[in-house]
Structure formats: structure tokens, C-alpha cells
C-alpha positions, 0 to 999 in steps of 0.5 A, a space after each residue: 508578476 513573480 517575485 524575484 530575488 529575496 522575495 522569491 526565496 521567501 515565497 518558496 519557503 513559505 509554501 513548503 509544508 513541514 510534517 513533524 513525525 516522532 520516530 517510534 523506536 523498533 527492536 529488529 534484533 532476531 529479524 530474518 528476511 526471505 532469500 532474494 529471487 532471480 533477477 527479471 528484465 526491465 521490460 517485465 518489471 515495467 509491466 507491473 502497474 503499481 498504484 496508490 489505492 484508497 481503502 473505502 471499505 475492509 471486511 472479513 470474508 465469511 468462512 475464511 480464516 485468512 481473507 480480507 475484502 477490500 473495497 478500493 478507490 483506484 482512481 478510475 471512478 469504479 470500485 476495485 475488489 481485492 482479496 488479501 490473506 492478512 486477516 491474521 494481521 489486521 482488523 478490517 476497521 484499522 485499514 479503512 481510509 488508509 492508502 495502500 500500494 497495489 498491483 492492479 493489472 493481474 489477471 482477476 483470481 477467484 477466492 472463496 466464491 469472490 473475485 480478487 482484482 489485483 494485489 496489496 502489497 505487503 512486507 513480510 519478515 520473520 522475528 524470533 521464529 514468528 512471521 510478521 506482516 506490514 501492509 505497505 501504506 502511503 501518505 494520504 496526500 497522495 491521490 488514489 490512482 497515483 502510479 508508483 514508478 
């Protein structure tokens, strides 16, 4: 039997979990972002398959100054390999276990003798003449393979 009236409200409130976050204060003085691109139509945007992917492993690509090789759980039951040129911004170990956002329906691309099957999404900006990059990370409460809409 479902609770009604006051009990229903109390039970609903009891099931809500709160997460306390301490907000880090970041100084964005001197930040510049890239120019915006021309508009695209909705059908082209909708064709992009954005998914949550969990980093199972991340390692440097031998002989590459830029690339990290990600082994990802994309919810399909098979590992997905994506290479990303973010080596100067992240140590591979700090990304293992994180949930990231990727486009998973790009055609495979050969990079340094490896095949990359998608693209990890990142936010880039310039601050005080230096490029900054942050990989888009989402909550570990979202399952691998969840579609971003």
C-alpha cells in the first residue's frame, strides 16, 4: 500500500540524498574562450552519440608527446579504446575510475599506430596567455553507457 498524505511527503523526502560540495573559488581573470562556430541544423547535432564512459585504464602512448590511451567501459559489454591528446594536462593515473563524456559514433581514426574509436570531450580556454584544458567529468552515480541528451 502506498503512503498517502503527510506520510507520502515524509517518505519522499527521506529517499532524497543530498551531496555536500565545498565550492572551490577559482579566479577566471584573464580567461578567453574560442570563437563560436556557425550554427548547425538539429539533425546533424542529433546524429552525435554522446555517452558516459568509465575509465578502466589510461596510459601514455609510447613515442607520443601528446596522446593518452583510454580503455573505457561504454556500457556495451566490450572495451572501447579512445586516444586523446591531453597528456600535458593529466597524469593517466588520475583519470582511472572517472566517468567522462565521449562521442562514440565517430569513424575509427588511426593515431600513432593505434585505432581510436571516439572522442573524449574537454573544455578548453586561454588564461593569461596559456591554454587550459579540463576533461568533462560527470558523477560516478551515472552508469557507463548512459546517453547524454
